[in-house]
Z-matrix of the N, CA and C atoms (Angstrom, degrees):
N
C 1 1.434
C 2 1.520 1 105.60
N 3 1.321 2 118.00 1 124.84
C 4 1.424 3 122.87 2 -179.23
C 5 1.566 4 112.78 3 -70.27
N 6 1.290 5 116.67 4 151.07
C 7 1.443 6 119.65 5 179.01
C 8 1.533 7 111.56 6 -70.61
N 9 1.358 8 117.22 7 144.77
C 10 1.512 9 114.89 8 -177.74
C 11 1.494 10 110.37 9 -67.97
N 12 1.326 11 114.96 10 148.35
C 13 1.453 12 120.10 11 177.78
C 14 1.469 13 112.75 12 -71.84
N 15 1.296 14 114.51 13 151.50
C 16 1.493 15 119.56 14 174.48
C 17 1.545 16 108.14 15 -70.58
N 18 1.333 17 116.90 16 146.62
C 19 1.523 18 116.30 17 175.19
C 20 1.555 19 110.73 18 -70.60
N 21 1.337 20 114.43 19 154.27
C 22 1.451 21 119.91 20 178.84
C 23 1.474 22 109.13 21 -64.89
N 24 1.367 23 115.65 22 156.39
C 25 1.412 24 119.52 23 -179.11
C 26 1.534 25 113.96 24 -58.66
N 27 1.311 26 117.10 25 -35.85
C 28 1.405 27 119.44 26 -177.95
C 29 1.545 28 110.73 27 -72.69
N 30 1.298 29 117.36 28 -27.60
C 31 1.515 30 117.89 29 175.85
C 32 1.528 31 110.81 30 -71.32
N 33 1.328 32 115.83 31 -36.27
C 34 1.448 33 119.94 32 178.13
C 35 1.565 34 109.98 33 -67.09
N 36 1.377 35 116.18 34 -40.54
C 37 1.465 36 120.11 35 -178.75
C 38 1.553 37 109.46 36 -67.86
N 39 1.357 38 119.04 37 -45.82
C 40 1.442 39 121.95 38 -178.59
C 41 1.535 40 109.76 39 -68.40
N 42 1.360 41 118.53 40 -37.78
C 43 1.403 42 121.62 41 177.65
C 44 1.569 43 111.10 42 -64.04
N 45 1.301 44 115.48 43 -42.74
C 46 1.481 45 120.10 44 178.53
C 47 1.485 46 113.07 45 -66.98
N 48 1.347 47 115.39 46 -38.04
C 49 1.484 48 117.44 47 175.06
C 50 1.560 49 112.27 48 -64.96
N 51 1.299 50 117.31 49 -45.31
C 52 1.476 51 119.84 50 177.98
C 53 1.508 52 113.34 51 -61.30
N 54 1.324 53 115.83 52 -38.80
C 55 1.422 54 119.85 53 -179.80
C 56 1.571 55 108.90 54 -68.51
N 57 1.296 56 118.98 55 -42.27
C 58 1.434 57 122.72 56 176.62
C 59 1.525 58 113.41 57 -59.72
N 60 1.316 59 114.61 58 -47.83
C 61 1.470 60 121.60 59 177.93
C 62 1.534 61 110.16 60 -62.01
N 63 1.355 62 117.50 61 -39.36
C 64 1.436 63 121.69 62 -177.69
C 65 1.463 64 110.10 63 -69.42
N 66 1.334 65 119.88 64 -38.64
C 67 1.457 66 121.72 65 178.15
C 68 1.560 67 109.62 66 -67.04
N 69 1.386 68 115.35 67 -44.46
C 70 1.430 69 118.51 68 -177.43
C 71 1.601 70 111.18 69 -64.67
N 72 1.286 71 118.62 70 -22.74
C 73 1.489 72 122.09 71 178.77
C 74 1.536 73 106.91 72 -87.88
N 75 1.392 74 117.88 73 -44.25
C 76 1.453 75 120.57 74 -171.15
C 77 1.504 76 112.69 75 -69.35
N 78 1.338 77 118.41 76 -43.09
C 79 1.469 78 119.03 77 -173.10
C 80 1.518 79 113.13 78 -63.47
N 81 1.325 80 120.15 79 -51.15
C 82 1.503 81 117.75 80 178.73
C 83 1.508 82 113.80 81 -64.01
N 84 1.326 83 117.48 82 -41.52
C 85 1.435 84 116.32 83 -178.95
C 86 1.499 85 112.53 84 -73.51
N 87 1.271 86 118.92 85 -27.15
C 88 1.463 87 123.03 86 175.69
C 89 1.572 88 108.17 87 -69.87
N 90 1.322 89 116.44 88 -43.58
C 91 1.465 90 118.37 89 176.96
C 92 1.502 91 110.78 90 -64.33
N 93 1.347 92 120.63 91 -38.84
C 94 1.455 93 124.57 92 179.76
C 95 1.560 94 107.29 93 -61.46
N 96 1.333 95 117.86 94 -50.01
C 97 1.447 96 118.53 95 -178.90
C 98 1.542 97 110.32 96 -65.21
N 99 1.295 98 120.74 97 -33.76
C 100 1.472 99 122.77 98 176.16
C 101 1.452 100 109.95 99 -64.47
N 102 1.297 101 121.01 100 -43.30
C 103 1.505 102 122.47 101 179.80
C 104 1.521 103 106.96 102 -65.61
N 105 1.309 104 120.80 103 -41.47
C 106 1.482 105 122.79 104 179.20
C 107 1.476 106 110.95 105 -59.34
N 108 1.377 107 114.31 106 -43.89
C 109 1.494 108 121.21 107 177.62
C 110 1.510 109 110.40 108 -62.61
N 111 1.270 110 118.09 109 -42.08
C 112 1.454 111 122.97 110 178.47
C 113 1.481 112 107.98 111 -66.10
N 114 1.227 113 120.35 112 -40.79
C 115 1.495 114 118.73 113 173.00
C 116 1.425 115 117.20 114 -62.59
N 117 1.350 116 118.01 115 -30.90
C 118 1.483 117 122.25 116 175.24
C 119 1.509 118 106.73 117 -69.30
N 120 1.301 119 119.08 118 -42.30
C 121 1.506 120 119.21 119 -177.51
C 122 1.528 121 109.95 120 -66.81
N 123 1.337 122 117.82 121 -38.69
C 124 1.503 123 119.51 122 178.14
C 125 1.538 124 107.56 123 -67.65
N 126 1.303 125 119.11 124 -37.87
C 127 1.470 126 119.63 125 176.88
C 128 1.515 127 112.05 126 -64.72
N 129 1.328 128 116.11 127 -39.18
C 130 1.438 129 122.98 128 178.97
C 131 1.575 130 109.45 129 -59.88
N 132 1.303 131 117.43 130 -43.08
C 133 1.470 132 121.85 131 -177.41
C 134 1.531 133 109.56 132 -77.82
N 135 1.360 134 118.49 133 -41.85
C 136 1.446 135 119.94 134 -177.78
C 137 1.541 136 116.09 135 -73.60
N 138 1.327 137 114.87 136 -46.27
C 139 1.453 138 117.85 137 -178.62
C 140 1.521 139 106.68 138 -152.66
N 141 1.346 140 112.31 139 92.94
C 142 1.481 141 117.67 140 -179.23
C 143 1.514 142 115.37 141 -58.05
N 144 1.267 143 115.59 142 -27.95
C 145 1.496 144 116.56 143 -175.18
C 146 1.534 145 110.46 144 -74.54
N 147 1.312 146 116.39 145 -20.86
C 148 1.516 147 119.57 146 174.92
C 149 1.496 148 113.93 147 -83.08
N 150 1.319 149 121.67 148 -7.90
C 151 1.407 150 121.39 149 -177.08
C 152 1.557 151 112.90 150 -64.31
N 153 1.381 152 113.72 151 -41.84
C 154 1.485 153 116.33 152 -177.45
C 155 1.574 154 109.62 153 -66.61
N 156 1.331 155 116.87 154 -36.36
C 157 1.444 156 118.24 155 177.44
C 158 1.538 157 110.35 156 -65.26
N 159 1.366 158 118.10 157 -41.14
C 160 1.432 159 118.61 158 178.84
C 161 1.471 160 115.04 159 -65.49
N 162 1.354 161 115.39 160 -37.81
C 163 1.426 162 117.40 161 176.06
C 164 1.536 163 111.10 162 -66.66
N 165 1.310 164 119.35 163 -40.98
C 166 1.407 165 121.01 164 178.70
C 167 1.536 166 111.93 165 -62.23
N 168 1.308 167 117.80 166 -33.91
C 169 1.446 168 120.05 167 178.79
C 170 1.505 169 116.41 168 -79.74
N 171 1.314 170 116.39 169 -28.52
C 172 1.477 171 121.71 170 -172.32
C 173 1.457 172 116.18 171 -114.85
N 174 1.360 173 120.98 172 10.26
C 175 1.500 174 117.78 173 -173.42
C 176 1.525 175 111.36 174 -71.77
N 177 1.357 176 116.45 175 -32.87
C 178 1.510 177 117.75 176 179.72
C 179 1.507 178 110.27 177 -70.35
N 180 1.310 179 116.66 178 -38.82
C 181 1.451 180 121.59 179 175.22
C 182 1.571 181 112.35 180 -58.41
N 183 1.299 182 112.51 181 -48.38
C 184 1.450 183 118.64 182 179.96
C 185 1.511 184 113.11 183 -63.51
N 186 1.316 185 116.58 184 -41.21
C 187 1.469 186 124.41 185 -179.85
C 188 1.524 187 109.34 186 -65.14
N 189 1.319 188 117.96 187 -39.81
C 190 1.426 189 120.97 188 -179.65
C 191 1.544 190 111.18 189 -70.16
N 192 1.334 191 116.37 190 -39.27
C 193 1.465 192 120.56 191 178.09
C 194 1.538 193 112.01 192 -65.17
N 195 1.317 194 113.89 193 -40.93
C 196 1.494 195 118.50 194 174.41
C 197 1.491 196 115.26 195 -62.61
N 198 1.391 197 115.57 196 -38.64
C 199 1.389 198 120.59 197 178.38
C 200 1.546 199 111.93 198 -65.93
N 201 1.367 200 116.07 199 -41.17
C 202 1.448 201 119.91 200 177.56
C 203 1.566 202 109.80 201 -66.87
N 204 1.260 203 119.14 202 -35.81
C 205 1.446 204 123.03 203 179.06
C 206 1.526 205 108.54 204 -65.69
N 207 1.336 206 115.62 205 -44.74
C 208 1.482 207 118.64 206 179.30
C 209 1.532 208 109.63 207 -63.56
N 210 1.367 209 119.32 208 -39.01
C 211 1.469 210 122.28 209 176.10
C 212 1.527 211 110.54 210 -59.62
N 213 1.364 212 117.07 211 -47.37
C 214 1.479 213 117.84 212 175.17
C 215 1.463 214 115.99 213 -59.62
N 216 1.291 215 116.40 214 -39.92
C 217 1.523 216 120.28 215 177.45
C 218 1.560 217 108.65 216 -64.18
N 219 1.344 218 114.95 217 -44.57
C 220 1.498 219 118.83 218 178.37
C 221 1.516 220 111.11 219 -57.83
N 222 1.364 221 117.10 220 -44.80
C 223 1.455 222 118.11 221 177.84
C 224 1.549 223 112.98 222 -61.18
N 225 1.292 224 114.35 223 -38.70
C 226 1.523 225 118.93 224 177.99
C 227 1.489 226 110.83 225 -60.07
N 228 1.314 227 116.41 226 -50.28
C 229 1.502 228 118.22 227 -177.96
C 230 1.542 229 111.71 228 -72.09
N 231 1.343 230 118.56 229 -28.83
C 232 1.460 231 118.15 230 173.56
C 233 1.478 232 111.11 231 -66.62
N 234 1.298 233 117.93 232 -41.18
C 235 1.476 234 120.68 233 176.89
C 236 1.513 235 111.20 234 -63.32
N 237 1.328 236 115.43 235 -40.46
C 238 1.481 237 118.52 236 176.99
C 239 1.454 238 113.16 237 -63.17
N 240 1.335 239 119.15 238 -34.35
C 241 1.458 240 122.68 239 179.59
C 242 1.502 241 111.54 240 -75.10
N 243 1.389 242 116.82 241 -40.12
C 244 1.488 243 121.90 242 179.65
C 245 1.460 244 110.66 243 -66.87
N 246 1.345 245 116.67 244 -39.06
C 247 1.490 246 121.68 245 -175.55
C 248 1.478 247 116.17 246 -74.86
N 249 1.293 248 118.23 247 -5.67
C 250 1.503 249 121.73 248 -176.69
C 251 1.512 250 110.02 249 -127.96
N 252 1.314 251 116.18 250 148.79
C 253 1.437 252 120.08 251 -179.90
C 254 1.542 253 113.21 252 -88.40
N 255 1.310 254 114.47 253 -13.50
C 256 1.531 255 118.21 254 -178.64
C 257 1.505 256 106.32 255 -75.93
N 258 1.293 257 115.95 256 98.06
C 259 1.493 258 116.13 257 -179.81
C 260 1.462 259 110.59 258 -113.97
């Protein structure tokens, strides 16, 4: 069985760029959603009756942050796939 070929230089460059952009998007949005989740836990412990109100006010924000984090994660794995020949 022949050894797999090395990826072309442009594949490595595009893969590296996509991975970098993915990490730069994923990390801040992941931290933001983690802080929002931590705030929900603190609200649950401090005043359980306010949790439903907080969820009603912030569900769209949380959903958009999770979508952005998923997009950043997708860019990272797309770059990982483009930059390597092992498919």
